[in-house]
N, C-alpha and C positions, 0 to 999 in steps of 0.2 A: 460407569458412564460411557456412552457411545459418542465419539467425536467424529464429525464429518468435516473434512477440509477440502474445499473446492479451489483449484489453483495450486495444488500441492507440489507441482513440479516447478513452479516459479521460484524466484529468488527468496521472497519473503515466506512463501509456503514451505520451502525446504528448511529454512532457518527456524521457522515455527515448529515444524515437526521435530527437528533436532533438539530444540529447547524442551519440548514436551517429553521426548525420550530420555533426556538427561535428568529431568525432574518430574517423575511420573505423577505426582500429586499437585503439580503447579496450577492446574485448573480447578483446584478445590477438592478433588477426590480422584481415586485411582481410575485409570482408563481400562475398561474391559473389552472395548471394541474401538478400532480406529479405521476409518474409511478414507482413503486418499484418492482424489479424483483430479484429472486434468486431461487436456487434449493430447498431452505427451505422457509417457509412462512415469508416474511418480516413484521416487525411490522410497523403499520401506526401511525404517530404522531397525537395526538388529535388535535393540533392546525391547522393541514392541512387535517383533515379527510374528509372534504367536497369536497376537490379537489384531493384526493389521490385514487390510485388504486394499490393493491398489487397482484402480480402474482407469482405463483410457477411453473417455467418452466426451462428447460435446454436450454441455448442459443445455444449450439452446435447441437441441434435437427433440422432437416431440416424444414424450413419454419418459425421457431420461430422468428428469427431476422427480417425477412420480415414483419411479423405481427406487431412486436413492432415498426418498423420504418414507417409503414403505417400512424401512427398518427403524423409523422413529428415532433418529439421533437426538441426543440431549443437547449437544453443543455443535453449532454449525458456523464455520468460518468461510465466508464467501470472499475469496481473494482472486477469483478468476476474472481476467479482463484482457482486452486488447489495448495496448498502450496508445498514448495520445497521438503520436505521429501517424501510426497505422490506422487509427480510427478516423483521422482526418483524410487520409489518402483513400481508404476503402469504406465508403459510406455504409454499404449493406452489411459488411462484416462487423463494423463497429457497433451498429445497432443490434445485430443478432447476438453478439457475445455480451456486450456491456449492458444492454437493456432487456432483450428478450430472455436471456438466460436468468437474469435476476427475477423477472416477472414470473417465469416458469417455476422457479424455486419457491418464491413466496406463495404462489397459488397452490403448489403441491402441499405445502405445509397447511394451508387453509383447508384443503380438501381432506387431508388426513385428520385434522382436528374436528371435522364435522362427523367423522366416524366414531370417535371417542376422544376424551380429553387429551390434548397434546399441545403444549406451548413451549417449544424449545427456545434456547437463547440463540440469536442470530447476530453475528458480528460481521458487518459489511465493510469492505475496503472502498472508501470513497476518495475524494481528491480535492485539493484547493482549486482545481480547475473548474469547480462549480461556480466560482466567482468570476466576474468580468468587469472591465473598465466602464465608467470611471471609478477609481477607488479613493477612499479617504486615505490620509497618511498612514493610519493604522486601522486595520479592519477589525471591528469588534464583533462580539457574538451575535449582535442583532442585525448585522449587515445582510442585505438580501442576496440570494443566489441568482445570478444573471449571467450564465456562461456565454462565451463567444467562440467556443469550439464544439465540434460534434462530441468529442470525448467528455467535455465538461457537461454538455447537455444530457448525455446518456447517464452520467453519474448523478446529476441533479434530479432527473426523473426517478431514478432508482431510490434516491434519498427520500423523495416524497412518498413513494410507495412504502418504504421501510417505516416511515413515521406513521402513515395511515394504518398499516397492518398492525403495528405495535399499539397504536391508540385503541384499536378494536379488540386487542387481546389475542390476536391470531398467533403472534410470537412475541418474544421479549427481545427487541432489536436495539442495536447500537451501531451507528454509522461512524466510521473512523475516517475523517478527512486528513489524509496523509500529506505532509510536506513532500517536496521532492526528496527522494531517498538517495543519499550520497554518502559514501562511495559505494556504488553498486558493483559487486564482483562479477566476474565472467566476461563474456564478449559484449561489445556494444550492441544495443537493441534499437528498435525503430522509434523509441520515445523521443519527442522533440527536446526533452530535457536531458537526454543521454549525455550530452557533452559536459554537463556539470560533473559527472562521474569520470568520463573519459580523460579529462585534463588532469586528473589526479591519479587514477588507477594505472594508466599506461606509463607515464613517466616514472612512477614508483617501481616499475619493473624494467625500466630502461627502454621503453618503446615511445615512438612519436604519437602525438595526439593532436587532433585538429580543434582549434578554438574558433567557432563560427560567429561569435558575438564580441562586443567590446568589453573591456575590463570594468566598465561602469555599470554593467547589468547587475541588478540586485534581485535576490530570490530568497525563498523560505525553505530551509533544509532540516533534515534529521538523518541520522545514520540508520543502516539496516538493524543494528542492535536496538536502537530506540523503537523502530517500527515494530519489531517483534514484541518488545515490552508493551507497546500500546495495545496490541491484540490480547496478550496474556492478561493485562490489567482489565481490559474490557470484559473478558470472560468471567471474571469473578466479582465485578463491580456490582454494588447494590443499585439496580436501575431505578429504584424508587427515588434515589437522590438525583437522577438525571432529569427527571421531569418529562413533560409532554413533547419536548424537542430532542429526539435521541441522536441527531447527527451533530457530532462534535468536531470542531477544528482543533487539531492536535498542536501541542507546543512545538516550537522549532527555533531555528536560528536564522535571523535575517542577515544576509551577508552579500558582499559584492564578489564578482569574479576575481577582482584583484585580491580580495581576502583569501580566496582559494589559492591563488598563485603564491601569495606570501606564506601561507601554511606549507605549501609544497616546497618552497625554497628552504624553510626552516628544517625540514626533515631530509630533503634530497639535494639541497644545494643548487647552485646556478646551473649545474649540468642537467639536473632534472627539468628546470624551467626552460632550458634551451631546447628541449624536446617538443615544446608546444609550437605548432604551426598555425599562424593566423590566416584563416581563409573565411572571410565574411560570407554568410549564407542568408540572403534576404528572406527566404521562407521561414527559417528558424528565428531570425530576428523579429519578424512580424508576429509569430506565434508567442514568443517569449514576452514581447512588449505588452501583450494582453493579459499577462499573469500577475497576480498580487505579489507583494513583496514583504509586507509586514502584517502580523496578526497580534491581537491581544491574547487570544486563547485562554482567557481567565477561567471560563467554565471548566475546561479540561484540566487546567492546573489545580483548581480547587477540588476536583474529583480524584487527584492523585496521579495524573499522567505527567511524565517527565521526558525531557530531551536535552541534548547537548547545549552548552552555553558559548562555545567557541569552535572555530573550524579546526583548530589544533586537536580538540577532543574527537571530532569526526574523523580526521585523518588517523589519529592514533587508534581508534576503534577498528578501522580498516586494516591497519598494519598488524594489530594483534589478532584479529579474527581471520584474516585472509592470507597474510604474508609471514606467519609464524614469528612475528615481531621484528622482521628484517626488511630493509629496502635495498634495491639494487645499488 
């Protein structure tokens, strides 16, 4: 099987590659070719080095998608994206990466299929940002997508394309609407949701973190470990069970910022909590206020997708996966 991972240098991309390398048949069969693509050099797993190729290219550049699909990969993970805050700040870049890149990929698959039979599985990373206010108390699977950010709009348009191309049999697509992923490892990024991770990750290693919103802000979360699990499960799922609406809101945990702080206190004590600096940011507060906070996600649960049930579980996953089981 030939697997193509777009966005392989990103956090979820790297973790997905490592999971595949650790369990070579996790996607249903052995991998005889692995192509890793990103705007930055993707790391190649040692266990799959003999069958791997890493490319540093921009998917939205003319001809790049066509070249990648010439090799007719069987499984395609589209994880490449510009994050929410950057997409809002840079209109052109957001649409180029988040929409034009997806459209180029989807159409390259269509053109390749016109030459001879070719229907790959495509797993697309979407977001709960496709929803916009006003919300019901709990968002069910039938709630309409009406985003209020450029990032959400870009993802929503790509979702519609994914559904239409799948309906027409051009590829076998599944859209994974990710909760906010927390705790994200590494340095802070430009995502408006980044502080949700920062206020846990930094104090757990003895560093200060800025909290730009109030303790009463509620959001929908899952860990990086769960996010990788979503994509792995989507790769082997019988899409006949998914039906004609292939974009799925993933399970997650609805929690307050105060729940995060309480979980931090339980593992790091008052000293860790004291490292939080409260600096209200009206821009972030406005963006976050337009995000959903609770989902039913019953379709995804019925299909076997799983996530954490408490913030203690999310924090523990971070400690185990990123801190070798220790906190500062």
